[in-house]
Each structure stands twice: as C-alpha cells, then as structure tokens.
C-alpha positions in Angstrom: 13.2 -9.5 -9.4 15.1 -10.6 -7.1 12.8 -10.1 -4.2 10.8 -13.5 -6.0 13.2 -15.3 -4.0 12.9 -14.1 -0.4 9.3 -14.5 -0.9 9.4 -18.1 -2.6 10.9 -18.8 1.0 8.0 -17.3 2.8 5.5 -19.1 0.7 6.8 -21.7 0.9 6.7 -22.1 4.5 2.9 -20.7 4.1 2.0 -24.3 2.2 4.6 -26.6 4.3 3.9 -25.0 7.7 1.2 -23.2 8.3 -1.3 -25.6 6.3 -0.8 -29.0 7.8 -2.3 -31.0 4.5 -1.2 -32.3 1.3 -1.3 -29.2 -1.0 -2.3 -30.3 -4.5 -2.4 -27.2 -6.7 -1.0 -27.5 -9.8 -0.5 -23.6 -9.7 1.8 -23.0 -7.0 1.8 -18.9 -4.8 5.2 -18.6 -6.3 4.1 -18.5 -9.9 1.2 -15.6 -8.9 3.5 -13.7 -7.1 6.0 -13.7 -10.1 2.7 -12.8 -12.5 1.7 -9.8 -10.2 5.3 -8.6 -10.3 5.0 -8.7 -13.9 1.1 -7.0 -14.0 2.7 -4.4 -12.1 5.4 -4.0 -15.0 3.4 -4.2 -17.9 0.3 -1.8 -16.9 2.7 0.5 -15.2 1.6 4.4 -16.4 4.0 7.4 -16.7 3.0 10.1 -14.2 5.7 12.1 -14.3 9.6 11.7 -15.6 10.0 10.1 -11.9 7.0 8.3 -11.1 4.6 5.3 -13.0 1.0 4.5 -11.8 0.8 0.8 -11.5 -2.3 -0.8 -10.3 -3.7 -1.8 -6.6 -6.7 -4.0 -7.3 -5.9 -7.5 -8.8 -8.1 -10.6 -9.0 -6.5 -14.5 -9.8 -8.7 -16.5 -11.7 -8.2 -20.3 -11.0 -9.8 -23.3 -12.2 -11.9 -24.9 -10.3 -9.3 -27.7 -8.7 -6.6 -24.8 -7.9 -9.1 -22.1 -6.2 -10.3 -24.9 -3.8 -6.3 -25.7 -3.2 -5.2 -22.6 -2.8 -8.5 -20.2 -1.7 -8.5 -21.3 2.1 -4.4 -19.7 2.2 -5.6 -16.8 0.1 -4.9 -14.2 3.4 -1.7 -16.0 4.3 -0.3 -16.1 1.0 -1.5 -12.2 0.4 0.3 -11.2 3.4 3.2 -12.0 2.2 3.2 -11.3 -1.5 1.8 -7.8 -0.7 4.8 -6.2 1.1 7.1 -7.6 -1.3 5.3 -5.9 -4.4 5.5 -2.7 -2.5 9.1 -2.9 -2.1 9.5 -3.7 -5.7 7.1 -1.0 -6.5 9.5 1.2 -4.3 12.8 0.3 -6.3 11.1 0.9 -9.7 9.1 4.2 -8.2 6.0 2.8 -9.3 2.6 4.7 -7.4 -0.1 3.2 -5.9 -3.6 4.9 -6.0 -4.4 3.0 -2.7 -4.1 0.0 -0.5 -3.1 -3.2 -2.3 -6.0 -6.0 -3.1 -5.6 -9.5 -4.2 -8.6 -11.5 -4.7 -8.7 -14.9 -6.1 -11.9 -16.5 -8.1 -12.5 -19.4 -10.2 -13.2 -19.5 -13.4 -14.7 -22.9 -14.8 -13.6 -22.5 -18.4 -9.8 -22.3 -17.2 -7.9 -25.9 -17.0 -5.9 -27.0 -13.9 -2.6 -25.2 -13.6 -3.6 -22.4 -16.0 -4.4 -19.1 -14.4 -4.8 -15.3 -15.6 -5.0 -12.0 -14.0 -6.9 -9.0 -13.8 -5.5 -5.5 -12.7 -7.0 -2.2 -12.2 -5.5 0.8 -10.8 -8.5 2.0 -8.0 -8.4 5.3 -5.9 -9.3 5.6 -2.3 -12.5 7.9 -2.4 -13.1 10.0 1.5 -16.4 12.3 1.8 -15.4 15.5 3.7 -17.7 14.6 6.8 -18.5 11.2 6.3 -20.4 9.5 3.6 -23.9 9.7 2.5 -26.4 8.3 3.6 -28.8 5.7 1.4 -31.5 8.2 2.1 -29.4 11.7 0.9 -28.7 9.2 -2.3 -32.4 7.9 -3.0 -33.5 11.4 -2.5 -30.8 12.9 -5.4 -32.2 13.2 -8.9 -28.6 12.7 -9.6 -25.5 11.0 -8.5 -22.0 11.2 -9.2 -20.5 7.5 -9.0 -16.9 6.6 -8.3 -14.9 3.7 -8.0 -18.6 1.9 -6.9 -19.6 4.5 -4.3 -22.2 7.0 -5.2 -22.1 10.5 -3.8 -25.4 12.8 -4.2 -25.6 15.9 -6.6 -27.0 18.2 -4.3 -27.0 22.0 -4.0 -25.1 23.7 -3.9 -22.2 21.1 -4.9 -18.9 20.0 -4.1 -15.2 20.2 -4.9 -12.7 17.5 -6.1 -9.5 16.9 -5.4 -6.3 15.2 -3.5 -5.6 17.4 -1.0 -7.5 17.8 2.3 -9.3 21.1 1.3 -11.0 19.3 -1.3 -15.1 18.0 -0.8 -14.6 14.7 -2.3 -11.0 13.6 -1.9 -9.1 11.2 -4.2 -6.0 9.5 -3.9 -4.8 9.5 -7.7 -1.5 11.1 -8.1 -3.1 12.3 -11.3 -5.2 14.5 -9.4 -4.2 18.0 -8.1 -4.6 18.9 -4.8 -8.1 20.7 -5.7 -8.5 19.8 -9.1 -12.4 20.5 -9.7 -16.1 21.9 -9.1 -18.8 20.1 -9.3 -21.7 22.8 -9.1 -25.0 22.0 -8.5 -28.0 24.5 -8.7 -32.0 24.0 -8.8 -33.8 25.6 -11.4 -37.2 27.3 -11.2 -38.9 23.8 -12.3 -37.1 22.6 -8.9 -34.8 20.5 -10.9 -31.1 20.7 -10.4 -28.6 22.1 -12.9 -24.9 20.3 -12.7 -21.9 21.5 -14.4 -18.2 20.7 -13.3 -15.5 23.6 -13.8 -11.7 22.9 -14.2 -10.3 24.3 -11.0 -6.6 25.2 -12.5 -6.0 21.5 -13.0 -2.5 19.9 -14.3 -4.3 17.2 -15.9 -7.6 18.6 -16.8 -11.1 17.3 -17.4 -12.3 14.9 -19.6 -16.0 14.8 -20.2 -17.4 12.2 -22.7 -13.9 11.8 -24.3 -13.6 15.8 -24.5 -11.0 18.4 -22.4 -13.3 20.8 -21.1 -12.9 23.9 -18.4 -16.5 24.2 -17.8 -19.6 22.3 -19.0 -23.0 20.9 -18.0 -23.4 17.3 -16.9 -26.0 15.3 -18.0 -27.6 11.5 -16.8 -24.9 9.7 -18.3 -21.8 12.1 -18.4 -18.5 10.1 -18.3 -16.0 12.0 -16.4 -12.2 11.1 -16.4 -10.0 13.0 -13.7 -6.2 11.8 -13.6 -6.5 8.0 -13.8 -10.1 8.1 -11.9 -13.1 7.8 -14.2 -17.0 8.8 -13.1 -20.5 8.1 -14.0 -23.5 10.8 -13.5 -26.8 8.7 -13.3 -29.9 8.6 -12.0 -30.0 6.6 -8.4 -33.3 5.1 -9.4 -32.8 1.7 -9.4 -29.2 1.5 -8.2 
C-alpha cells in the first residue's frame, strides 16, 4: 500500500493549506484512506482468473465531533482519495461497477476518534431512450427496481445486459452483454403477465434464490444477475 504515502502528503495539504482553521478531528483523513483501501482488499470478489469485483459506494460513519470537523472538507479529501483508490485497484486488477462514491455520515453512537465504513458494489444503470417518466411508473401495474431506480413493466418488456444493444444497460462485469429478457404480456383480464428468460448468459439468472432459464415473476420476486439485485414490486405507495 505504498500509494498511501503519496495520498498522505496530499491530505495533509488539504487540512493544513486549503482550510485556514484549527483542525481538531481525532480521525485523520489518512486513516480513512487506509481503511477504504483495506475495504477494497477485504471485499474483493472473484469474477474470473484475472479480475475481482470491489465496492464502489462507501459510507464513512463518524462521531458527532469528528463529523463536524471533517464534513466541510469532504469533497477536497475525496478528490485526493478517489484517484489513489483507482490506482490501488488497477495494481491489483480490481474492477469497479461504476463511479467511486464516498459519503460521510454522523453516527451518534460512535465515540470521538472511532469510525466505521460500510461499502457495496453498485452498478450504474442506463435505460435506452432515457429514464421512464414518473407518470409511466405510476401507471404501470408492476415495476422492476434496480439500484433504487424503478423501471415500469409494460408490454412487450425489455432486455437486460451490459452491452449497448440491451434496453436496460447495467455496468456490472458479472452481467453478459445481452443477459436476460423480461417479457410482459397483457392477459384477457387486462392484467400483465411477467416473466424473465435467460439469454444464454455466462453467470445465469437467479430468482428467489433459484437459478432459472425462464420463470414467471410476481410482486415481491427477487432477481440476481451478476452482483446486481433487482426487485419486482407495485409502484403504489412507493
């Protein structure tokens, strides 16, 4: 972790030069940088022989005192930490799902000088033709929620994959270029029947804990492809 020596000097400049005030936090920015690097190492998941998937979203929880001291300089700290995390990842053949994001939050249960880090791998999601309107989402009988974004399940459905040919593109290295198809049909009762079909993907489709090739979906169905989790649910009240 030799890169930490370089980032330490940069972070010292942030604290000493960018902010002309007394720095009284018991948590030093370099401690956070070191912990985030260790988080990459500990959470790395094997994708193939050469690559490992690592988290790209991080939340650093600080005591009230330390949060008040560090939060004002969070952007400047992150501007130095993120490039070094990318370099560390490149040296170890780590793969990120999407942009690195580091948030800071206060945890009143933490004592001064103590902090903790939560992390997750969150893929960026893009829908061909742009995101669905809020009206379309409300009118849909069911939606597919992916990383907090809802996609209306309306006939005829859509394809999911990592490549540009997919209708719903997810930047997850564990997802094939054209991974699965969500099929939506309107039945005689004007309701929709929804199913998902594996399009010969490398890592398969998991629905409610079971690997499937073609299965009917319903409100509450949980789907996993690659490292991305999805949920089918009603948009009502959401």
